[in-house]
N, C-alpha and C positions, 0 to 999 in steps of 0.2 A: 184417428182422423184429426187433422189440425183444426184449430179454431181460427176465427177471424183475427183475433189479436196476435196469433202466431205470425201472421203476414203483415198486419198493419201496426207496426211499432216504431219505425224510423221515418219521421217526416222529411220530405224534400225541403232543403234549405235554399232560400232565394239568394242568388249571387248579388254582391254589393260592389258596383263599379267604382263607388266613391273611395273604397278602401285600397284600390290597387292602381297606381299611376302607371299606365302602359304607354305613355307618349313616346318614351325612348325606344321601347321595343318596336312599336308600330313604325316609327320613323326609320329605324334600321331596316325594316322590311322593304322599304323603297329601294334598297340596294341589293335585294335578293332576286328571286325569279318566281315564275308560276303563280300559284294562288296567294302566296305571301305578298308579292308586289301588287297584285290586284286588290288585296285587302287594304294595303297601305294607301293606294289611290282612292279607294272607296272612303276611307277615313278622312282623307284630305277633302274630298268632295262634300262629305257630310259637314265638315267644319266650314267650308265655303258657304253652304246653305245657311248655316247659323249666322255667319257674318254678313250675309246679304240682307240689308235692311228692308228690301222690298219683297223678300221671299216668304211665302207661307208654306209650311212643311206638313206633309201628310204622311203619317205612319201607317203602313199596310201590314196586317198580321194574318198569317195562315199557318196551319200546323199546330201541334200541341206545345205551346211556348210557356204559358203560365204554369202548367203542371210540371214542366221541366226545370223550374227554378229561375225563370227569367222575369218574374213579376216586378222585382225591385229595379231591374234595369229599365223597364218601361216607366215605372213610377218616378224614378229619378229624372228620366228624360222629360216627363211631363212637368214635374215640379221645378225643373231648371229651365223651363220654357224653350225646350229644343224641339217641341212638337206642337202643332196647332189643331190637328184633327186626326182621328183614327178611323181607318176602314178595316174591319176585322171579320173573321169568321165568328159565328155565334159561340162556338166551343170555347174560344179564348175568353170571351167576355162573360158568358153565362156559366157554362159547365166548369170553368176553371177559376176565373177571377171572382165572379159573384159568389160562386161556391165557397171559396176561401173567405170572402167577406162575411158569409154566414157563420163562420167559425170552424169550418171543416178544413181538412188538410189532404194533400197528396202524399203518398208514401213511397219510399224506396223499395223496389222489388228485388228479391234475391236473384243472383246470377242465373240460377237454374230455371227461373220462370221464363226467360227469353226463348227457351226451346219450344214453348207452346204445349209441352207434354202435361202441364198441370192446369191447363185452362178449364177443364171440366170440373176439377176440384175447386178452383176459384169461383166458377159459376155457382156451385152448390153453396158456397159461403157468401154469395152476393158481393163478390169483389170483381171490379172491372180492371182490365190491364191495358195500359198504353206502353207497349214495348217493355221498359224496365220500371214503369211507374204504376202504382196501384191506387184505386179509388174505391171507397165504400159505396156500393150501389144504394144502400138504404139512405145514406146521407144525400146522395144525388137525387133521390126521390123527394127529399125535403126541398131541394133547390127547384125541382119541377113544380111542386105544390106552391112554393113561394111565388113563382112566376105567375101561376094561375091567380093567386090572391091579388097581385099587382094588377093583372089584367082586369079582374073583377072591379077594381076600384077606379079604373080609368073611364073616361067618357067613351061610350059605345060608338065608335067610329073608326075608320082607318087611320092608323098612326104610322109615321116613318119609324124605322128602328131607332133612330136618334131620339125621337120623342119618348119611345118606350123605355130606352135605357136611361133617359133623364130621370124617370121615376125611380130608378135604382140608385141614382146618385149624380148630381150635376157638377160638371166642371168644364168640359169642352166637347165639341161635336164628336160623337162616336157613331159610326154607321156599321151595321151588320146586314149587308144586302141579302145574305142567305140565312136570315135570322131563325127560321123555323128548323134549320138543320142543326139543332142543339137541344139542350135541356129546356130552353124557352119554348121550343116547339111542342113539347109534351104538355107544358102548362097552358099554352094557347089552345091546344086541342081540347083539353079538359074544360077550359073557359068557354069555348064555342059550343061544345057539346051541352054544357049546363044551361046555356042561353036558348037552345032550341032555335025556333024561328024568330026570336026577339032580337033587338039590337045587340051587337057584339063588337068587341075590339078585333081589328085585323091589322096586319103589318103591310104597308103600302110600299113595295120596293121601288115603284116609279117615283114616289115622293122622295125616297132616299136619294135617287139619282138626280132629281131636280134640285134638292137642297144642296148637295155637294157641288153641282154645276153652278149654282148661284155663288158659292164661295169662290170658285175659279173666276167667275165673271167679275166679282168685286175685288179680287186679289189676283191679278193676272200672272204675276211671277210666282211660280210654285216649284216645289221640289218633292220628290217621292222617296221615301225610305221604305223599301219593301222587303219583308221577311217572308220567304215562301212565295207562292204564286196564287193560282186559282182566282176565285171571285174577287177578293179584295184588290188584287193587282189589276185585273181587267176593269173593274168598276172605277178605280181611281184614275187609270190612264184614259178612260173613255170620256171623262168630263170635258176634255179639250174638244173632242168631236161634238159632244152634246151642246157646248156653248156655241159652236159654229152653226149648228142646226137651229138654234134659237136666234140666229142673226147677230150674235155678239162676237166681236173679234177677240179671241183669246189665244195667246201664244202657246206653243208646245211647252210641256213641263221643262223648265230650264235645267233642273238637276234630277238625276234618277239613280238610285242604288238598288240592286236586288241581291239578296243572299238566298241561294237556292242549291239544291242538289239535283234538280230536275234536268232531264236531257232535252235538248232542242230538236232531236231527230224525229220525234213522234208527232210533231206539229201541234202539240198541246200548248196552251197558253202559259202554264207554269214554267216551262223551260224555254219559251221563246225569248230571244235576246232583246235587249233594249234597242239595239240597232234596228231590229225588225219592227219594233214599235214606232221608230222614226218614219218608216215607210208609210205608216198609217197616219202620220201627222200628230203623234201623241207625245213623243219625247225628243228633245233636242240632243244632238250628238256631242256637243262640246263637253258636257260634264255628266257622262253616264258610265256606270261600271257594274258589270256582273261579277259577283263573288261566288264561286262554286265551292261551297262549304256548308257543312251542317250548322244550323243557326246558333246552337248553344256554344259553338267555338268562335264563330266570327262576330256575333252580335256584341258580346261584352268587350271585345277588343276595339271595335269601331266606335261604339257609343262611349266606351271608357276613354278612348282617345279624345273624343269631342268634349266630354265632361272635363277632363283634366287640362285641356287647352284653355278652357274658361271663357271662351267668347260668348257663351250664352248669358253671361252676367250683364251684358249691355244690350241684349236683344229685347225689343219691344214686344209685349204680349198682345196678341191679336183679339182674343176673346171672341172667336167666330160664332159662338152660340148666340151671341146678342144680335148677330146679323140675320139669324133665322127665326126670330120671334117678333112678329109673324114673318113667314116667308113672303117676299114680294118680288115680282118680276122687276128687273132693273135694266 
């Protein structure tokens, strides 16, 4: 019987877009066809967002991205002021990023594991599998427990996910509208159970929506860079409609990029086109581009292009978190 160390020995390494200048390659794709040309246009729109002095940029993350080696891509985008806020699934923020911040790693799985034939063996060893990536379940339980400890130390009231994540580390607004659907959910369940009928911490998704809508109201020109779909995509697109409901005139998102492999034909939001979003009054059609590609292929090329173009060097930081402390209707 193999041991845990037989499987967990080669850590996933995070890709570094700063080391690879892809500008020439991406520009050459403009003269090709199909997904390559779509990707090149998406890269151009991303650079336009960065150059637009009025534009606030929201990064949307869905899928297993940090575990797949994309963490440094996002870190560089943040450090280089190419992003002003993040709307993410809880898995990316907690199970993967916070998990690694606690000193743990994701591991490369052997080719044979993709078949699923060894999943029972992995279960016995307390190893979780994400396609070709492995996680130590015992370490993930430490992440769960740490979330409970953080909740125990917070004021016992409803918090937006941004407020909760701020306790994990402050830098910029990060929203996880489906926050309980991750390792944080287990910690919050344990926290609420231990408090019984007494005051307890809860995550207020309506407050999430309200806070992000306030950012749209105060910074009307916005762009979306969406990786995957699901809740983060819908949540970020809908703030245009929410602003209108609050009686504030807020234009559609001026720029929008989505990287996805989802199909539009089943009517689900993840695969719905950005042109469809325009029919709802959410996204302007002038600078929108769908890129049908698996994220770990397209993401480093598009953000690597923007990084090496260098226009982020003159972009003004918005520090949106300061606008939300305290939240006030404007």
